[in-house]
N, C-alpha and C positions, 0 to 999 in steps of 0.2 A: 504493500500500500504506500502510495506517495505521501510525503509529509510536506505540509505548507511551510515554506521557509520563513524564519523570523528575520526580517531585515532591519528592524529597529525596535527599541524598547522605550516605553513611556512609564515613568515611575510617579506614583503619588508621593507627596512630601511627608506629611505628619503621620506617624505610626507605620510608615513604610521604610523611608530612608532615615528620618530623624524623629526624635522624641523630645517633647518640651520638658523643661526642668520640673522638678517636684513643686507642688503648690507652696510648701513652706519656704523653699528656696526663692521662688518667685516673689512672694510677699516680703520676705526678709531682704532681698536685694533691692526691691523698690523702696522699702523703708530706709535702708542705709543710704540710698541715693538722694533722699530728701532730708537726710540728717535726723531721722527719728531712731531713737534707741528703743526698739520694741522687743520685749521679752518673748520667748518661744510660746508660752501659754496664750499670750495675746494674739500672736500670729496664728496659732491653731484655731482659736475661737473665730477669728476673722475669716479664715479659710473655710470653716464649717458654714458660716453665714453665706459666704459667696457661693459655695457649692450648692447650698439649699436654694439660693435665688435662681439658679439655672432652671429650676422646675416651675417657677412662678408662671402662670399662664400669660401674663403680659410680657414677661421676659422672653418666653418661648416664641410668642408672636413677633416680638421685636427683632428676633434674630433672622427672620426670613429675608432672604435676599441681601444679607449683610456683606457677602463676599463679592458683590458686583461692582464695588468701588471702594477706594480707600476711605472716603468720607462716610459711606454707609457702615463700613466695618468699625470705624472709630466710634461713631454714634451708638451703634448697637452694643458694642462692648462696654462703653461707659454707662449706658443705661442699665445693663446687667450688674455692673459693679456697684453703682449707686443703689440699686434695688437690694444689694447684699449688705448695705450699711457702710459702704466705703465713702469717705469724704472726698471732695473734689481734688484736693492736692494729691492724695495717695492714689486715687483712681487714675489720674493723669500719669503718675509715676509707674503704676502697674501696666498701663497700656504701653508706655515707652519700653518697659522691660520686656514685654511680649514681643516687640519688634527687634530687640537686641539679639544679634546672632549668638552671643555667649550664653543666652538662655535656652539654646537648642543644642542637642547632642546627637551626632550620627550614631546609628547602631554600630556595633563592633565590626561588622562585615560590610558596611556601606562603602568605605573607601576602596577596599580591595576589589569589590564587585564592579564598581564604576571604572576602576583602573583597568580591570581585565577586559571589560566590554570595549573600552577605548582601544586597548592593545590589539584586539582581534578585529577592530574596524566596524563595530556595531554602533550606529548612532544612538545616543541616549537623549531623551527629553524628560522634562518634569512638567506635570500638569497638576494644578492644585487649585482648590477653592480657598482663596486667601485674600486678605485685605491689604497686603503690603508686598514689597519686592523681596522675593526670597533669594535673589542672586547674591545679595550681600552675605547671607548665611553660608552659602556654598563657597564664596570667596574666603570667608573667615577661616574655613577648615581646609582650604586648598583644593577644593573639589570642583570648582567652576570650570576648569579646563576639560573635564570629562563630560560636560553637558552641552549638547549642541543647541538646545532650545528650551526656553521656559515659557509655558503657556499658562498664564495666571488669570484667574477669574476677574480680579479687580482691574485688569488692563483691557478686558474685552467685553465686560458687562454680561458674561455668560458663566454658568456654573455646571459642574457635574451634577446629575447624570445626563445632561443635555447631549444627545448624540452629535449635534453640530459642534459642540465644544471639543469633543474628541476628534472629530474630522479636522477641525482647525489645527489641533495639536499635531496630527499626522502630516498635514500640509506643511507645517513649520519644520517638521523633521524630514520633509521630502520623502515620505514613506507611505505607500498605500495602506489603508486601514487593515486590509486582509493580511498584510505582511508585518503588522505592528503588534507587539505584545504589550498589553497594559498590565502593570504590576501595582497592586494596592492592597488595602485591608478592609474596605467597606463595601459590602455587596450592593448596598443601595446607591451609593454615588459612583464608586469605581466600576461597579458591575454594568453601569450604563455604556461602557465601551462595547459591550456585546451588540447593542442596538446599532452601533456605528460600523459593525462588521469586523470588529477586532477580536483577537484572541485575548484571554484575560486570565491572570493568575492572582489569587487572593491569599494573603497570609492571615492566620489567626493573631490575636493580640500577643504582644511580647513585652517583657519588662524593660525599662530603660537600661541602656548600656549592655544589653545582651546581644548575642549574634542573632540576626533576624532570619537566618536560613536563606539569605539571598544567593548563596552558591547554587541553589536549585535553578535559578534563572539561567545561569551559564549552561546548565545541562539542557534546558529548553531551547536555547539559542544554538548551542553546538553540542549535539548528543555524544560527541567523542571526548568532551571535557571530563577530566578525572576529578 
């Protein structure tokens, strides 16, 4: 039986190639940035409030479409933080920390996988529902040179799982959808690639700083890879 060749790979960002820092670290770094000496119990209490606010009906409604522009993302995120009891100064600091590349960490096998795909000549793209420019994060970790294209929702006014968003990403990679492999973690958003005619490989959740199992992608691209 003939096998459809994989000519290019599209990766999701969050929970596929990178993981965000722990909540306590996020709040602690933001507090330090504005000169607040906040004890761990206070940080944990605030984190509990913020996490609970995610489920408030008005917050859930307010997050819809947030990744279609930087302005919408900032507004929706601050609305959520304020709903969790965060004051304006700290909310601004938390948002800026969210955009800070040092608050994101690649999985242990991210760099090696991207480097190997680059070595064997397989173009790599990143497609993400995001409200800010992720290129800086890849540059921070020395990984930008392995990525040919970044297709970001906030730059195009489109979000996954819209099939047209995936088709746009394939066009930016100069790869037909049927020869492009989508790699992600979310069946609802990343799985939309299937409707665009793409192959799709989804990973289950993994803890921060772990190996993501990305080596399996190399086997899908090149079945002779050991």
